[in-house]
DOTOR-452078 format. One record per residue (C-alpha): chain; z, x, y; residue in three letters. Coordinates in pm, 1 decimal. Each point is the difference from the previous one (the first is absolute). Example, Ala and Ser with C-alpha at 12.3 -4.5 7.8 and 13.67 -1.06 7.14 Angstrom:
2
SEKOL, kette, zz, xx, yy, rest
SEKOL, A, 780.0, 1230.0, -450.0, ala
SEKOL, A, -66.0, 137.0, 344.0, ser
//
This chain:
499
SEKOL, kette, zz, xx, yy, rest
SEKOL, A, -1675.9, 3284.2, 5833.3, met
SEKOL, A, 40.3, 249.5, -283.1, arg
SEKOL, A, 390.0, -30.7, -27.6, arg
SEKOL, A, -4.9, -431.0, -11.5, trp
SEKOL, A, -217.1, 103.7, -305.7, phe
SEKOL, A, 253.7, 199.8, -138.8, arg
SEKOL, A, 283.5, -198.0, 84.5, leu
SEKOL, A, -168.6, -298.7, -213.4, val
SEKOL, A, -97.9, 226.4, -307.4, ser
SEKOL, A, 370.6, 79.1, 49.9, leu
SEKOL, A, 106.4, -370.2, 9.9, leu
SEKOL, A, -195.3, -106.1, -334.4, leu
SEKOL, A, 76.7, 316.2, -178.6, val
SEKOL, A, 402.2, -104.9, 79.3, leu
SEKOL, A, -115.5, -396.9, -94.7, gly
SEKOL, A, -146.4, 158.6, -315.1, ala
SEKOL, A, 297.8, 174.1, -172.8, cys
SEKOL, A, 213.1, -298.4, 133.6, ser
SEKOL, A, -210.5, -200.9, -278.0, glu
SEKOL, A, -4.2, 186.8, -238.8, ser
SEKOL, A, 382.1, 86.4, -3.5, thr
SEKOL, A, 104.9, -356.2, 47.7, lys
SEKOL, A, 293.3, -74.3, -208.4, glu
SEKOL, A, -21.9, -238.7, -309.3, ile
SEKOL, A, 368.1, -195.5, 10.9, pro
SEKOL, A, 208.1, 76.9, -269.0, thr
SEKOL, A, 159.9, -309.1, -246.0, asp
SEKOL, A, 324.9, -4.7, -93.5, ser
SEKOL, A, 232.2, -230.5, -209.4, ala
SEKOL, A, 364.1, -2.9, -24.7, gln
SEKOL, A, 67.3, -21.0, -394.3, ile
SEKOL, A, 331.5, 57.9, -226.3, gly
SEKOL, A, 156.7, -46.2, -302.1, ala
SEKOL, A, -149.8, -319.7, -39.9, gln
SEKOL, A, -364.2, 101.3, -41.4, gly
SEKOL, A, -226.2, -117.4, 309.6, gly
SEKOL, A, -404.5, 25.9, 123.3, thr
SEKOL, A, -166.5, 276.5, 229.1, leu
SEKOL, A, -341.7, -119.0, 99.0, ala
SEKOL, A, -248.6, 152.3, 252.5, thr
SEKOL, A, -51.8, -257.2, 288.5, gln
SEKOL, A, -428.0, 24.3, -88.7, asp
SEKOL, A, 131.8, -20.2, -371.3, gln
SEKOL, A, -150.5, 275.4, -137.5, ala
SEKOL, A, 295.6, 166.8, -164.6, leu
SEKOL, A, 283.7, -226.8, -166.3, gln
SEKOL, A, 344.2, 184.5, -115.4, val
SEKOL, A, 225.5, -235.7, -285.4, val
SEKOL, A, 342.5, 208.4, -14.7, val
SEKOL, A, 152.1, -206.3, -342.1, gln
SEKOL, A, 403.2, -69.7, 18.4, ala
SEKOL, A, 188.7, 269.0, -44.3, gly
SEKOL, A, -261.4, 275.4, 113.3, ala
SEKOL, A, 224.4, 60.8, 328.2, leu
SEKOL, A, 371.2, 43.6, 33.0, glu
SEKOL, A, 50.9, -85.2, 305.7, ala
SEKOL, A, -217.7, -190.1, 245.7, ala
SEKOL, A, -249.5, 283.7, 181.9, ile
SEKOL, A, -304.6, -22.2, 262.9, glu
SEKOL, A, -297.5, 62.5, -185.2, leu
SEKOL, A, -328.8, 54.4, 154.2, thr
SEKOL, A, -363.5, 28.4, -26.0, ala
SEKOL, A, -143.0, 222.1, 245.1, asp
SEKOL, A, -383.2, 27.2, -73.9, pro
SEKOL, A, -168.5, 362.3, 55.0, ile
SEKOL, A, -219.6, 3.9, 278.4, ala
SEKOL, A, -190.8, 334.4, -95.2, gln
SEKOL, A, -261.1, -91.7, -276.8, pro
SEKOL, A, -14.8, 175.3, -365.0, asp
SEKOL, A, -316.3, -33.6, -133.3, pro
SEKOL, A, 154.1, 0.9, -347.2, ala
SEKOL, A, 148.8, -313.8, 130.6, val
SEKOL, A, -160.4, -374.2, -29.2, val
SEKOL, A, 100.8, -190.5, 262.9, gly
SEKOL, A, 332.0, 38.4, 221.9, gln
SEKOL, A, 255.1, 259.9, -188.5, ala
SEKOL, A, 372.6, -128.5, 135.2, phe
SEKOL, A, 287.4, 257.3, 7.4, asp
SEKOL, A, 324.1, -195.5, -138.6, leu
SEKOL, A, 332.7, 79.9, 135.9, gly
SEKOL, A, 243.9, 84.6, 23.9, pro
SEKOL, A, -169.4, 284.2, -120.1, thr
SEKOL, A, 162.9, 114.7, -354.7, gly
SEKOL, A, 152.1, -342.0, -46.9, thr
SEKOL, A, 91.6, -43.8, -415.4, thr
SEKOL, A, 86.8, -331.4, -148.1, phe
SEKOL, A, 175.3, -78.6, -331.8, ala
SEKOL, A, -299.2, -221.8, -128.7, val
SEKOL, A, -374.7, 33.3, 21.9, pro
SEKOL, A, -141.4, -188.8, 346.7, val
SEKOL, A, -351.0, -124.6, 3.1, thr
SEKOL, A, -264.8, 87.4, 280.6, leu
SEKOL, A, -316.1, -203.2, 11.0, thr
SEKOL, A, -261.8, 101.7, 219.6, phe
SEKOL, A, -276.3, -211.8, 116.0, lys
SEKOL, A, -393.0, 117.0, -13.3, phe
SEKOL, A, -331.9, -141.4, 25.5, asp
SEKOL, A, -183.2, -17.4, -338.8, pro
SEKOL, A, -362.1, -14.4, 177.2, thr
SEKOL, A, 70.3, 298.7, 141.1, lys
SEKOL, A, 111.2, 222.9, -322.6, val
SEKOL, A, -244.7, 121.1, -248.3, ser
SEKOL, A, 233.7, -20.2, -343.3, thr
SEKOL, A, 292.6, -187.3, 149.1, pro
SEKOL, A, 181.4, 28.4, -343.8, asp
SEKOL, A, 31.0, 370.5, 6.9, ala
SEKOL, A, 242.0, -68.3, 327.4, leu
SEKOL, A, 335.1, 147.0, -19.3, arg
SEKOL, A, 279.2, 7.9, 258.1, val
SEKOL, A, 119.0, 334.3, 46.5, ala
SEKOL, A, 301.5, 230.0, 162.4, thr
SEKOL, A, -107.6, 315.8, 186.7, lys
SEKOL, A, 211.6, 266.8, -171.8, leu
SEKOL, A, -111.0, 354.5, 227.6, gly
SEKOL, A, -351.4, -36.1, 67.3, asp
SEKOL, A, -85.1, -203.6, -356.8, gln
SEKOL, A, -40.4, -337.0, -12.3, trp
SEKOL, A, 200.9, -104.3, -325.5, val
SEKOL, A, -34.5, -377.3, -183.0, pro
SEKOL, A, 361.1, -194.1, -20.7, ile
SEKOL, A, 85.7, -205.9, -320.8, ala
SEKOL, A, -80.7, -340.8, -106.0, asn
SEKOL, A, -349.6, -19.3, 151.0, pro
SEKOL, A, -172.0, -351.1, -6.6, ser
SEKOL, A, -313.1, -116.3, 207.2, val
SEKOL, A, -94.7, -373.2, 106.2, asn
SEKOL, A, -360.0, 34.7, 92.3, val
SEKOL, A, -21.9, -408.6, 62.7, ala
SEKOL, A, 313.5, 81.9, 254.3, ala
SEKOL, A, -115.6, 320.2, 118.3, gly
SEKOL, A, 335.9, 152.5, -76.7, thr
SEKOL, A, 134.6, 321.4, -215.3, val
SEKOL, A, 338.0, 59.4, -45.6, ser
SEKOL, A, 217.2, 246.2, -206.4, gly
SEKOL, A, 428.5, 104.9, -20.3, thr
SEKOL, A, 245.1, 224.1, 209.8, thr
SEKOL, A, 318.9, 140.9, -20.7, leu
SEKOL, A, -52.0, 189.5, 335.7, his
SEKOL, A, -106.9, -11.0, 372.7, phe
SEKOL, A, -278.0, 249.3, 138.4, ser
SEKOL, A, -373.0, -63.3, 75.1, pro
SEKOL, A, -226.6, -218.8, -173.1, phe
SEKOL, A, -349.0, -108.0, -8.5, gly
SEKOL, A, -241.7, -118.0, -185.1, val
SEKOL, A, -261.7, 251.4, -213.8, ile
SEKOL, A, -292.1, -13.8, -254.4, glu
SEKOL, A, 28.7, 158.3, -315.2, ala
SEKOL, A, -204.0, 277.6, -124.7, gly
SEKOL, A, 93.9, 71.3, -375.3, cys
SEKOL, A, 52.5, -95.2, -284.1, ala
SEKOL, A, 78.0, 341.8, -232.7, ala
SEKOL, A, 146.4, 315.2, 157.5, ala
SEKOL, A, -328.6, 173.9, -53.5, ala
SEKOL, A, -140.9, -193.4, 259.5, asp
SEKOL, A, 180.7, 172.1, 259.2, cys
SEKOL, A, 38.5, 341.6, 102.2, ser
SEKOL, A, 174.9, 301.2, -163.8, ala
SEKOL, A, 355.0, -6.7, 78.2, gly
SEKOL, A, 6.1, -395.3, 37.4, gln
SEKOL, A, 125.7, -297.4, -217.7, leu
SEKOL, A, -147.3, -343.4, -8.5, cys
SEKOL, A, 264.2, -248.7, 61.6, leu
SEKOL, A, -41.9, -336.7, 10.2, ala
SEKOL, A, -379.3, 72.5, 98.5, gly
SEKOL, A, 71.8, 258.1, 258.5, thr
SEKOL, A, -47.9, 363.3, -22.3, cys
SEKOL, A, 349.2, 113.3, 110.7, ile
SEKOL, A, 121.1, 354.0, 71.1, val
SEKOL, A, 147.8, 111.2, -422.0, gly
SEKOL, A, 89.4, 249.7, -210.7, arg
SEKOL, A, -180.4, 285.3, -128.8, cys
SEKOL, A, 67.1, 220.5, -309.3, ala
SEKOL, A, -208.7, 343.4, 109.0, thr
SEKOL, A, -160.8, 168.8, 308.5, asp
SEKOL, A, -324.5, -152.2, -115.3, leu
SEKOL, A, 75.4, -353.2, 74.3, asp
SEKOL, A, 78.9, 55.5, 353.4, cys
SEKOL, A, -232.7, 82.9, 280.0, ala
SEKOL, A, -141.1, 378.0, 95.0, thr
SEKOL, A, 235.5, 51.1, 259.9, asn
SEKOL, A, 362.6, -119.5, -244.7, glu
SEKOL, A, 174.9, 57.2, -240.5, leu
SEKOL, A, 182.7, -196.7, -282.1, cys
SEKOL, A, 407.9, 21.7, 68.7, asp
SEKOL, A, 233.3, -215.8, -236.5, ser
SEKOL, A, -312.9, -263.8, -30.2, gly
SEKOL, A, -68.7, -58.5, 371.9, ala
SEKOL, A, -250.3, 207.3, 169.4, cys
SEKOL, A, 104.2, 280.0, 256.5, gln
SEKOL, A, -174.2, 142.0, 295.6, pro
SEKOL, A, -118.4, 340.3, -143.7, ala
SEKOL, A, 113.9, 207.6, 382.4, gly
SEKOL, A, 355.4, -123.5, -91.4, gly
SEKOL, A, 225.7, -150.8, 299.5, cys
SEKOL, A, 258.6, 102.5, 252.8, asn
SEKOL, A, 85.2, -301.4, 79.9, ala
SEKOL, A, 50.0, -370.7, 30.7, asp
SEKOL, A, -307.8, -38.8, 279.1, ser
SEKOL, A, -194.2, 181.6, -215.4, asp
SEKOL, A, -35.5, -262.3, -312.7, cys
SEKOL, A, -128.6, -356.2, 55.3, gly
SEKOL, A, 152.6, -317.0, 87.8, leu
SEKOL, A, 280.3, -73.2, -285.1, gly
SEKOL, A, 60.9, 339.4, -169.7, ala
SEKOL, A, 202.3, 278.0, 111.7, val
SEKOL, A, 4.0, 383.4, -56.3, cys
SEKOL, A, 206.5, 158.7, -265.0, gln
SEKOL, A, -33.1, 346.1, -122.2, ser
SEKOL, A, -300.7, 47.4, 158.8, gly
SEKOL, A, -171.7, -336.7, -152.6, leu
SEKOL, A, -53.1, -306.9, 128.8, cys
SEKOL, A, 215.8, -251.5, -179.6, lys
SEKOL, A, -32.4, -419.2, 17.6, pro
SEKOL, A, 308.2, -151.1, 121.7, glu
SEKOL, A, 193.0, -191.9, -203.0, gly
SEKOL, A, -107.2, 134.6, -385.6, cys
SEKOL, A, -177.8, 369.9, -18.2, ala
SEKOL, A, -156.6, -77.0, -374.0, ser
SEKOL, A, 25.2, -288.4, -276.1, asp
SEKOL, A, 316.7, 143.2, -101.7, ala
SEKOL, A, 206.3, -124.9, 350.7, asp
SEKOL, A, -127.0, -339.3, -134.7, cys
SEKOL, A, 153.0, -209.3, -221.8, ala
SEKOL, A, -159.9, -91.3, -364.0, leu
SEKOL, A, -330.3, -173.2, 7.2, ala
SEKOL, A, -49.1, 125.2, 360.7, gln
SEKOL, A, -195.8, 255.3, 244.3, val
SEKOL, A, 39.6, 222.0, 244.0, cys
SEKOL, A, -273.3, -152.5, 326.6, ala
SEKOL, A, -34.7, 111.2, 327.2, leu
SEKOL, A, 410.1, 94.1, -30.5, gly
SEKOL, A, 55.4, -352.7, -113.1, val
SEKOL, A, 126.0, -133.4, -389.3, cys
SEKOL, A, -231.1, -267.5, -109.6, thr
SEKOL, A, -41.6, -151.7, -260.4, gly
SEKOL, A, -295.6, 42.3, -270.5, ile
SEKOL, A, -167.4, -365.6, -34.0, pro
SEKOL, A, -137.1, -59.0, -299.9, thr
SEKOL, A, -146.7, -364.6, 140.2, cys
SEKOL, A, -122.7, -146.8, 304.5, thr
SEKOL, A, -41.8, -360.2, -66.8, thr
SEKOL, A, 105.3, -175.7, -323.6, asn
SEKOL, A, -364.9, -5.6, -160.4, ala
SEKOL, A, 143.2, 390.8, -22.9, asp
SEKOL, A, 257.7, -167.4, -263.3, cys
SEKOL, A, -47.0, -113.6, -343.8, ala
SEKOL, A, 40.9, -401.1, -94.4, thr
SEKOL, A, 355.4, -111.3, 97.8, gly
SEKOL, A, 107.5, 268.0, 256.0, gln
SEKOL, A, -14.3, 23.7, 360.9, ser
SEKOL, A, -107.4, 329.3, 271.8, cys
SEKOL, A, 369.6, 42.1, 182.9, val
SEKOL, A, 23.5, 276.6, 211.0, ser
SEKOL, A, -290.3, 231.8, -135.9, gly
SEKOL, A, 154.1, -88.7, -345.4, ser
SEKOL, A, -64.8, -267.2, -305.5, cys
SEKOL, A, 322.4, -167.2, -54.3, gln
SEKOL, A, 37.7, -317.2, -243.1, ala
SEKOL, A, -42.7, -328.2, 166.5, asp
SEKOL, A, 296.7, -197.0, 11.9, leu
SEKOL, A, 15.6, -361.4, -137.3, glu
SEKOL, A, 71.1, -195.4, 302.1, cys
SEKOL, A, 125.4, -353.2, -28.7, ala
SEKOL, A, -140.0, -308.4, 35.6, thr
SEKOL, A, -160.9, -39.2, 399.6, gly
SEKOL, A, 16.6, 374.7, 39.3, gln
SEKOL, A, -312.3, 244.3, -4.8, ala
SEKOL, A, 35.2, 367.5, -11.5, leu
SEKOL, A, -95.8, 200.7, 303.9, cys
SEKOL, A, 28.0, 398.0, -16.6, asp
SEKOL, A, 174.9, 9.8, -295.4, gly
SEKOL, A, 282.4, -316.8, 150.5, val
SEKOL, A, 47.5, -340.5, -112.7, cys
SEKOL, A, -45.3, -248.1, 337.1, val
SEKOL, A, -33.9, -336.5, 143.1, asp
SEKOL, A, -340.1, -49.2, 150.5, leu
SEKOL, A, 77.7, -329.0, 121.6, asp
SEKOL, A, 313.2, 160.3, 227.3, thr
SEKOL, A, -33.8, 374.5, 30.9, asp
SEKOL, A, -176.7, 89.2, 307.9, pro
SEKOL, A, -83.6, 366.5, -114.6, glu
SEKOL, A, -253.1, -164.7, -298.2, asn
SEKOL, A, -13.3, -326.6, 168.5, cys
SEKOL, A, -248.4, -219.6, -224.1, gly
SEKOL, A, -104.3, 316.6, -163.6, gly
SEKOL, A, 88.6, 388.2, -51.7, cys
SEKOL, A, 14.3, 219.2, 333.3, ala
SEKOL, A, -59.8, -308.7, 220.8, met
SEKOL, A, 254.5, 47.1, 242.3, ala
SEKOL, A, 55.5, -226.3, 284.2, cys
SEKOL, A, 33.9, 117.6, 346.6, met
SEKOL, A, 308.5, 22.8, 181.4, ala
SEKOL, A, 155.3, -318.0, 112.8, gly
SEKOL, A, -134.9, -163.3, -336.6, ala
SEKOL, A, 159.3, -137.2, -323.2, ser
SEKOL, A, -217.5, -95.6, -295.7, cys
SEKOL, A, 36.5, -331.2, -107.0, val
SEKOL, A, -158.7, -144.2, -289.5, asp
SEKOL, A, -219.3, 299.6, -31.5, gly
SEKOL, A, -88.2, -11.9, 386.0, ala
SEKOL, A, 99.0, 205.2, 275.0, cys
SEKOL, A, 134.1, -251.4, 293.4, val
SEKOL, A, 138.3, 73.0, 289.5, met
SEKOL, A, 371.2, -26.9, 62.7, ala
SEKOL, A, 125.9, -291.3, 141.9, ala
SEKOL, A, 332.2, 47.7, 25.9, cys
SEKOL, A, 285.0, 358.9, 10.0, ser
SEKOL, A, 321.3, -214.5, -92.8, ala
SEKOL, A, 152.5, -287.9, -52.7, asp
SEKOL, A, 37.2, -117.6, 382.3, ser
SEKOL, A, -376.8, 1.2, 50.5, asp
SEKOL, A, -30.8, -285.2, -289.8, cys
SEKOL, A, 82.6, -379.8, 11.4, ala
SEKOL, A, 359.6, -101.8, -35.6, pro
SEKOL, A, -69.6, -63.7, -363.2, asp
SEKOL, A, -186.7, 299.5, -89.5, gln
SEKOL, A, 45.3, 317.6, -51.1, arg
SEKOL, A, -216.8, 332.5, 77.3, cys
SEKOL, A, -200.1, 125.2, -342.1, glu
SEKOL, A, -230.1, 282.8, -41.3, ala
SEKOL, A, -112.2, -69.4, 385.6, gly
SEKOL, A, -36.0, -361.3, -53.6, leu
SEKOL, A, 268.7, -300.9, 78.4, cys
SEKOL, A, 56.7, -175.9, -351.2, val
SEKOL, A, 214.3, -316.1, -68.8, ala
SEKOL, A, 335.7, 102.9, -140.4, glu
SEKOL, A, 46.7, -17.7, -389.3, cys
SEKOL, A, 195.0, -306.2, -143.0, pro
SEKOL, A, 366.1, 166.3, -124.8, pro
SEKOL, A, -21.7, 177.9, -324.4, gly
SEKOL, A, -383.4, 109.2, 53.7, gln
SEKOL, A, -126.6, 312.2, 233.9, ala
SEKOL, A, -336.2, 59.4, 168.7, met
SEKOL, A, -221.6, 209.7, -143.7, cys
SEKOL, A, -321.7, 54.3, 160.3, ser
SEKOL, A, 43.8, -261.6, 249.7, gly
SEKOL, A, 54.8, -217.0, -315.2, val
SEKOL, A, 322.6, -128.2, -129.7, cys
SEKOL, A, 103.0, 67.1, -339.5, val
SEKOL, A, 318.1, 17.2, -271.3, asp
SEKOL, A, 78.0, 281.4, -97.3, phe
SEKOL, A, 188.9, -147.8, -300.7, asn
SEKOL, A, -309.0, -113.2, -159.1, thr
SEKOL, A, -333.5, 134.5, 201.5, asn
SEKOL, A, -201.7, 247.4, -265.9, ala
SEKOL, A, -168.0, 173.6, 257.5, ala
SEKOL, A, 346.5, 0.9, 214.4, his
SEKOL, A, 235.0, 106.9, -200.2, cys
SEKOL, A, 317.2, 90.5, 113.2, gly
SEKOL, A, -147.1, 114.6, 359.6, ala
SEKOL, A, -362.9, -83.7, 125.5, cys
SEKOL, A, -282.0, 221.5, -205.5, asn
SEKOL, A, 243.4, 63.0, -285.8, ala
SEKOL, A, -235.7, -182.0, -228.9, ala
SEKOL, A, 32.6, -33.8, -374.7, cys
SEKOL, A, -219.5, 147.4, -231.6, met
SEKOL, A, -232.6, -224.2, -195.2, thr
SEKOL, A, 143.8, -224.0, -244.0, gly
SEKOL, A, 364.2, -5.4, 141.8, glu
SEKOL, A, 154.1, -220.4, 191.6, ser
SEKOL, A, 286.3, -10.4, 297.7, cys
SEKOL, A, 281.8, -132.4, -92.4, val
SEKOL, A, 261.8, 86.4, 232.4, ala
SEKOL, A, -125.1, 240.1, 250.9, gly
SEKOL, A, -71.7, 237.0, -339.1, ala
SEKOL, A, -376.6, 44.7, -180.2, cys
SEKOL, A, 96.0, -114.2, -398.3, ile
SEKOL, A, -261.3, -33.5, -283.9, ser
SEKOL, A, -141.9, -354.5, -30.4, ala
SEKOL, A, 133.5, -186.1, -388.0, glu
SEKOL, A, -152.7, -305.0, 58.3, cys
SEKOL, A, -316.3, -180.1, 206.0, ser
SEKOL, A, 79.9, -329.8, -81.9, ala
SEKOL, A, 272.4, -252.6, -106.3, asp
SEKOL, A, -146.1, 47.5, -354.2, ser
SEKOL, A, 89.7, 374.1, -64.1, asp
SEKOL, A, 352.8, -88.6, 13.0, cys
SEKOL, A, 269.3, -170.8, -175.5, ala
SEKOL, A, 13.8, -413.1, -9.4, pro
SEKOL, A, 305.5, -23.5, 226.0, asp
SEKOL, A, -158.4, 273.0, 228.5, glu
SEKOL, A, -259.3, -4.8, 242.1, arg
SEKOL, A, -250.5, 308.3, 169.6, cys
SEKOL, A, 135.6, 85.6, 351.7, glu
SEKOL, A, -153.9, 275.3, 221.1, ala
SEKOL, A, -110.9, 168.8, -343.9, gly
SEKOL, A, 366.1, 16.3, -205.1, leu
SEKOL, A, 94.4, -264.8, -212.3, cys
SEKOL, A, 305.4, -212.2, 160.2, val
SEKOL, A, 233.8, -265.9, -149.0, ala
SEKOL, A, -100.2, -362.8, 125.3, glu
SEKOL, A, 276.4, -111.3, 293.9, cys
SEKOL, A, 228.1, -233.7, -27.2, pro
SEKOL, A, -186.6, -381.6, 180.5, thr
SEKOL, A, 91.7, -1.4, 331.9, gly
SEKOL, A, -48.0, 400.2, 65.8, gln
SEKOL, A, -289.4, 189.3, 18.5, gly
SEKOL, A, -100.8, 404.4, -58.2, met
SEKOL, A, 23.1, 276.6, 278.8, cys
SEKOL, A, -93.0, 327.3, -34.5, ser
SEKOL, A, 119.2, -75.6, -410.3, gly
SEKOL, A, 299.6, -160.8, 89.3, val
SEKOL, A, 90.5, -358.9, 21.2, cys
SEKOL, A, 108.8, -205.8, 277.8, val
SEKOL, A, 115.5, -257.9, 145.8, asp
SEKOL, A, -241.3, -121.3, 286.4, phe
SEKOL, A, 205.1, -255.8, 112.3, asp
SEKOL, A, 329.2, 247.7, 79.5, thr
SEKOL, A, -121.5, 368.1, -19.3, asn
SEKOL, A, -33.6, 162.4, 339.1, val
SEKOL, A, -243.7, 237.9, -53.0, asp
SEKOL, A, -204.2, -275.6, -178.4, his
SEKOL, A, 49.6, -297.8, 181.2, cys
SEKOL, A, -281.3, -253.0, -79.3, gly
SEKOL, A, -234.6, 256.4, -118.6, ala
SEKOL, A, -25.8, 405.8, -121.5, cys
SEKOL, A, 97.2, 190.6, 268.9, asn
SEKOL, A, 68.9, -217.6, 248.4, thr
SEKOL, A, 342.7, 157.3, 120.6, ala
SEKOL, A, 217.4, -212.5, 224.0, cys
SEKOL, A, 154.3, 164.9, 347.5, met
SEKOL, A, 363.5, 99.5, 7.4, ser
SEKOL, A, 224.9, -269.2, 66.6, gly
SEKOL, A, -222.3, -244.6, -236.4, glu
SEKOL, A, 49.7, -163.6, -239.4, ser
SEKOL, A, -261.4, -99.2, -287.8, cys
SEKOL, A, 50.4, -415.6, -97.2, gln
SEKOL, A, -309.1, -185.4, -160.9, ala
SEKOL, A, -213.8, 274.6, 26.7, gly
SEKOL, A, 31.1, 8.2, 373.4, val
SEKOL, A, 137.7, 264.3, 232.8, cys
SEKOL, A, 281.3, -125.8, 233.7, val
SEKOL, A, 276.1, 127.3, 228.8, ala
SEKOL, A, 351.6, -74.4, -167.3, gly
SEKOL, A, 158.0, -188.5, -230.8, cys
SEKOL, A, 85.9, -360.5, -101.3, pro
SEKOL, A, 339.8, -89.0, 135.9, thr
SEKOL, A, 250.4, 96.3, -240.8, gly
SEKOL, A, -186.2, 342.8, -116.6, gln
SEKOL, A, -27.3, 306.8, 123.2, val
SEKOL, A, -259.2, 290.1, 13.8, leu
SEKOL, A, 50.8, 300.3, -285.6, cys
SEKOL, A, -289.9, 201.8, -36.4, gly
SEKOL, A, -242.8, -197.7, 61.3, gly
SEKOL, A, 132.9, -310.7, -187.0, val
SEKOL, A, 177.1, -262.5, 122.2, cys
SEKOL, A, 322.7, -83.6, -201.2, val
SEKOL, A, 321.3, -242.7, -39.7, asp
SEKOL, A, 271.7, 257.1, 40.0, phe
SEKOL, A, 278.3, -278.1, -162.0, asp
SEKOL, A, -221.3, -7.1, -308.6, thr
SEKOL, A, -237.4, 275.9, -61.8, asp
SEKOL, A, 142.7, 225.1, -270.7, pro
SEKOL, A, -206.6, 318.9, 115.8, asp
SEKOL, A, 132.3, -40.8, 375.9, his
SEKOL, A, 324.3, -170.4, -8.3, cys
SEKOL, A, 188.0, -15.0, 306.8, gly
SEKOL, A, -213.5, 256.3, 154.1, ala
SEKOL, A, -386.2, 183.9, -40.5, cys
SEKOL, A, 8.8, 208.1, -316.7, gly
SEKOL, A, 356.1, -116.7, -133.4, met
SEKOL, A, -86.0, -78.6, -358.8, ala
SEKOL, A, 218.6, -177.6, -253.8, cys
SEKOL, A, 77.3, 205.8, -355.6, met
SEKOL, A, -109.9, -162.4, -266.9, ser
SEKOL, A, 174.2, -286.6, -135.3, gly
SEKOL, A, 69.2, -99.5, 371.2, tyr
SEKOL, A, -144.4, -231.1, 230.3, ser
SEKOL, A, 20.9, -63.7, 357.8, cys
SEKOL, A, 226.0, -272.6, 61.2, val
SEKOL, A, 55.6, -73.5, 400.1, ser
SEKOL, A, -130.3, 372.1, 98.0, gly
SEKOL, A, 249.4, 136.0, -243.4, ala
SEKOL, A, -100.7, 175.4, -370.4, cys
SEKOL, A, 204.6, -247.3, -278.9, glu
SEKOL, A, 3.8, 36.8, -373.0, trp
SEKOL, A, -209.0, -281.1, -139.6, thr
SEKOL, A, -104.0, 160.7, -303.3, gly
SEKOL, A, -313.9, 79.2, -107.5, cys
SEKOL, A, -339.3, -128.3, 112.0, arg
SEKOL, A, -283.0, 202.7, -189.4, thr
SEKOL, A, -19.6, 77.2, -384.9, asp
SEKOL, A, -25.3, 376.4, 162.5, gly
SEKOL, A, 350.8, -49.7, 83.9, glu
SEKOL, A, 118.1, -7.5, -326.3, cys
SEKOL, A, 92.7, 242.9, -284.3, pro
SEKOL, A, -303.0, 58.2, -200.2, ser
SEKOL, A, -63.0, -296.7, -266.2, gly
SEKOL, A, 170.5, -236.2, 215.7, gln
SEKOL, A, -143.3, -253.7, 251.7, val
SEKOL, A, 159.0, -148.7, 305.1, cys
SEKOL, A, 63.1, -392.5, -63.5, val
SEKOL, A, 208.0, -157.4, 307.7, ala
SEKOL, A, 68.6, 306.9, 137.6, asn
SEKOL, A, 172.2, 167.8, -279.1, gln
SEKOL, A, -140.6, 235.9, -224.3, cys
SEKOL, A, 14.1, -120.9, -380.9, gln
SEKOL, A, -211.2, 26.9, -375.0, leu
SEKOL, A, -323.4, -189.5, -20.1, pro
//
């Protein structure tokens, strides 16, 4: 009976151990130079990698840290591969329960350096959404902490208040260190010294009998405007939110920078002008990132319906994850809408290349408007796209500042930007295949090789001044216009004479 009791007890203990050491699954995502998003299955963490942050594709992982840390609010993650660096900052967004945090505005995303949790740059807390975010240039363990200081006076001796958290910092004398420590090169060291790296804490090495942080030993080892914190050179933050900066400035990477003047239809987010209608990292508002597989359409995140043109109907193509109609000739698709790059002030020359206030888009370039109505122009001009342009002759219309004949122009057949297909000609404002009997298509225009002086006998065979095309050959016939005569003479009956 006693043996049976011991066996049952052993099984219960093993079962408890097995439950306590149960592995939490690791989430991963293959992300390359085009950027992407790594999100955990429970949506506790989202990592947004900007385009250009990585040079080549790599599998990024988010491994939950099973051992709880009393300094961390919620679940911490070890992001890997450990030591991965990025050319541009990546954004980490953690979810939290506002009802379980006493001061949610004090939450900060932090990375673990040695045995300290150090907040990362650009902290942002959205209490209503229950999210806290920040940016980083490397991968290591990350979690959420609650800030606990406002100045160095709130910290222990030998510590610095960095972004609301006390971390190991600089010292001026031994009095700034603990009773069993000495101040050396601006860092507090064990008074007994060290003989090997194992005598030092995590993230430090033994050099000349003293524990030195890996990476840097003092502020002198770092660049200007940086400090040596736990062996890592970090910038001294002068701000944490835009509210810390003066009017006309924003907090970018811990420093106040002058706001950019964004073009019409764009907004300033973290020092960068973005389109809130289409930017998946700032969809509908700054830092409102869409989840993996979603696109930003009209300021809302929508799941992608396609990944290639083959996923759409024959008359559609895949644009930002959505099947959209092909645009007419002369136009292009921007955010699901066909626009004319030559005249559209919000997309002048390219998508989202918006003109400034008071400018107009003419031939794909933003220029300052010289008129707003016909009355601002000369009597023989009218106001077209902010410019005074000459009235077109009877039978022609104005397209992007140029007079064209809608009856014959293959690029503007019947209307501006209504282009004919290859092999078609424009006849009476309608695109038709081929030309009438006796004519040939040259540069999209039907011509008669027998009589056309610009295409006499063949396409592009133009007759010289004073010659006419007769039966497909250039023959001297005298002048045709006054411009072909010497100065002061006019053309009369194909002869140049004084008026």
